[in-house]
C-alpha positions in Angstrom: 94.4 116.1 108.9 97.2 113.8 109.8 98.3 110.6 108.2 96.6 107.2 108.4 95.9 105.8 111.9 92.7 103.7 112.6 92.2 100.6 110.5 88.8 101.9 109.1 90.5 105.1 108.1 93.3 103.2 106.4 90.8 101.1 104.4 88.8 104.3 103.5 92.0 105.9 102.2 93.0 102.9 100.1 89.5 102.6 98.7 89.5 106.3 97.8 92.9 106.1 96.1 91.8 103.0 94.1 88.6 104.8 92.9 90.3 108.1 92.1 93.5 106.8 90.4 92.0 103.9 88.5 88.8 102.9 86.9 88.2 100.1 89.4 85.0 100.5 91.3 84.1 99.4 94.8 80.7 98.5 96.3 80.8 101.5 98.5 81.6 105.1 97.5 81.5 106.4 101.1 85.1 106.8 102.4 84.4 108.3 105.8 84.5 111.9 104.6 88.1 111.6 103.6 89.4 113.9 100.8 92.2 113.2 98.3 94.8 115.1 100.4 94.1 112.8 103.4 94.3 109.7 101.3 97.2 110.5 99.0 99.5 108.4 101.1 97.7 105.3 99.8 98.3 106.1 96.1 101.0 103.3 96.0 98.2 100.8 96.6 96.5 102.0 93.4 99.9 101.4 91.8 99.9 97.9 93.2 96.5 97.2 91.6 97.7 98.5 88.3 100.8 96.4 88.5 98.9 93.2 89.3 96.6 93.7 86.3 99.4 94.5 84.0 101.4 91.5 85.1 98.4 89.2 84.7 98.0 90.3 81.1 101.7 89.7 80.5 101.5 86.3 82.0 98.5 85.3 79.9 100.2 86.6 76.7 103.4 84.8 77.7 101.6 81.5 78.3 100.0 81.7 74.9 103.4 81.9 73.3 103.6 85.6 72.4 107.0 87.1 72.2 108.2 89.6 74.8 107.5 92.6 72.5 103.8 92.0 71.9 103.3 90.8 75.5 104.9 94.1 76.7 102.6 96.1 74.4 99.5 94.4 75.7 100.7 95.0 79.3 101.1 98.7 78.6 97.6 98.8 77.1 96.2 97.1 80.1 97.8 99.5 82.6 96.6 102.5 80.5 93.0 101.0 80.3 92.8 100.4 84.1 93.9 104.0 84.8 91.9 105.6 82.0 95.1 107.2 80.7 94.8 109.6 83.6 98.6 110.2 84.0 99.3 110.1 80.3 96.8 112.9 79.8 98.6 115.0 82.4 102.0 114.2 80.8 100.8 115.3 77.4 99.2 118.5 78.8 102.4 119.4 80.5 104.5 118.9 77.4 102.1 121.1 75.4 101.9 123.8 78.0 105.5 124.0 79.0 106.6 123.6 75.4 104.2 125.9 73.7 103.3 128.6 76.1 105.3 131.8 76.5 103.8 133.1 79.7 102.6 131.5 82.9 99.0 132.2 82.1 99.3 130.9 78.5 100.9 127.7 79.8 98.1 127.1 82.2 95.5 127.9 79.4 97.1 125.4 77.1 97.2 122.7 79.8 93.5 123.1 80.2 92.8 122.6 76.4 91.5 119.1 75.7 93.2 119.1 72.3 96.7 117.5 72.1 99.5 119.3 70.3 102.8 118.3 68.8 104.7 118.5 72.1 102.1 116.4 73.8 101.9 113.8 71.1 105.7 113.5 70.9 106.0 113.2 74.7 103.4 110.4 74.8 105.1 108.6 71.9 108.5 108.7 73.6 107.0 107.6 77.0 105.3 104.6 75.4 108.4 103.7 73.4 110.7 103.8 76.5 108.3 101.9 78.7 107.7 99.2 76.1 111.4 98.7 75.3 112.2 98.4 79.0 109.5 95.8 79.7 110.5 93.9 76.5 114.0 93.4 78.0 112.7 91.6 81.1 113.0 87.8 81.4 109.5 86.5 82.0 106.3 87.2 83.9 107.9 87.2 87.4 110.4 89.9 86.5 107.7 91.9 84.7 105.6 91.9 87.9 108.5 93.0 90.0 109.3 95.8 87.6 105.6 97.0 87.4 105.2 96.8 91.1 108.3 99.0 91.7 107.5 101.4 88.9 103.8 102.0 89.6 103.9 102.0 93.4 107.1 104.2 93.7 106.0 106.7 91.1 102.7 107.3 92.9 104.5 107.5 96.3 105.8 110.8 95.1 102.4 112.4 94.9 102.0 113.5 98.5 105.5 115.0 98.8 105.0 116.9 95.6 101.6 118.3 96.7 103.1 119.2 100.1 106.1 121.0 98.8 104.5 123.0 96.0 101.6 125.3 96.2 98.7 124.9 93.8 99.3 126.9 90.6 95.6 127.7 90.3 93.0 128.8 92.7 90.6 126.2 91.2 91.0 122.8 89.6 91.8 119.3 90.8 94.9 120.0 92.8 93.5 123.1 94.5 90.4 121.2 95.5 92.2 118.2 96.8 93.1 119.9 100.1 96.4 120.3 102.0 98.7 117.4 102.3 100.4 117.2 105.6 104.1 116.4 106.1 103.2 113.1 107.8 100.9 112.0 105.0 103.6 112.9 102.4 106.2 110.9 104.3 104.0 107.8 104.6 103.3 107.7 100.9 107.0 108.2 100.0 108.0 105.5 102.4 105.6 103.0 100.9 106.9 103.8 97.4 110.5 103.3 98.6 109.6 99.9 100.1 108.2 98.9 96.7 111.5 99.6 95.1 113.0 96.6 97.0 111.3 94.5 94.3 114.3 95.4 92.2 116.8 94.1 94.8 118.8 96.2 97.2 121.2 97.6 94.6 118.3 98.3 92.2 116.3 100.0 94.9 119.2 102.3 95.9 119.8 103.2 92.2 116.1 103.9 91.6 115.7 105.9 94.8 118.6 108.1 93.8 117.2 108.6 90.3 113.7 109.4 91.6 115.2 111.9 94.1 117.0 113.7 91.3 114.0 113.6 89.0 111.7 114.9 91.8 114.0 117.8 92.5 114.5 118.7 88.9 110.7 118.5 88.0 109.8 120.5 91.2 112.2 123.3 90.1 110.8 123.2 86.6 107.2 123.5 87.7 108.0 126.4 90.0 109.8 128.2 87.2 107.2 127.5 84.6 103.8 128.0 86.4 104.7 128.7 90.0 103.4 125.5 91.6 101.6 122.3 90.8 98.4 121.1 89.2 96.8 117.8 88.5 98.6 117.7 85.2 102.0 118.1 86.9 101.2 115.2 89.2 100.3 113.0 86.3 103.5 114.0 84.5 105.5 113.2 87.6 104.0 109.7 87.7 105.0 109.1 84.1 108.5 110.3 84.6 108.9 108.2 87.8 107.5 105.1 86.1 109.9 105.5 83.2 112.9 106.0 85.5 112.1 102.9 87.6 111.4 100.7 84.5 114.8 101.8 83.1 116.5 100.7 86.3 114.5 97.4 86.2 115.6 96.7 82.7 119.2 96.7 84.0 118.6 94.9 87.3 116.1 92.3 86.2 116.9 91.5 82.6 
């Protein structure tokens, strides 16, 4: 199925993305029969919702006189709560699988294990530390919102292109069951993510876009070499890496 067209279809896709990628719930769970592959272009809107919630928490903490460090920590906690740590889970699974498995089958087996290993724990710790330190450098709630908007929307804008360019690594599972992402759908999602980067200013947007492009190409090559394609865990890891990259740029451009 092609990318978004009719207004009702657009709203269905945004609603499906919000429900799938966050713990937010909508009055209706009927999204016009759309599947995740159809709606993946709207993933940046889920990122926008996460950014708004995180920024509100930071603003409240800031208004109560908290220093930037604790305020940034509460902001991260809020964003993880609203997503149910969906992408953090994928990131840790990828670290454990790619780091601990010797063969393709063993890597995929480890990625499905609900237990977290040393590689996964270390990856999560580093991810949290980098994101917290980047947010801590920003000058006030306004800049925090801009950074969160760019990071959460742009990182999710990569999903469609990643699913379009890589085959599913498994015949079952989340990614395999999502459907086929068309080229048009992938382009719309990537374009929305790129527009969100303008929150960093033109120079910051260009820098972040280049960094995301390099990261995307490198992670795509890594996934192909390690497991021969993509899974739901790889998509989660891609989001985390993209969020980190954009927040690092934001810490330079907005601090």
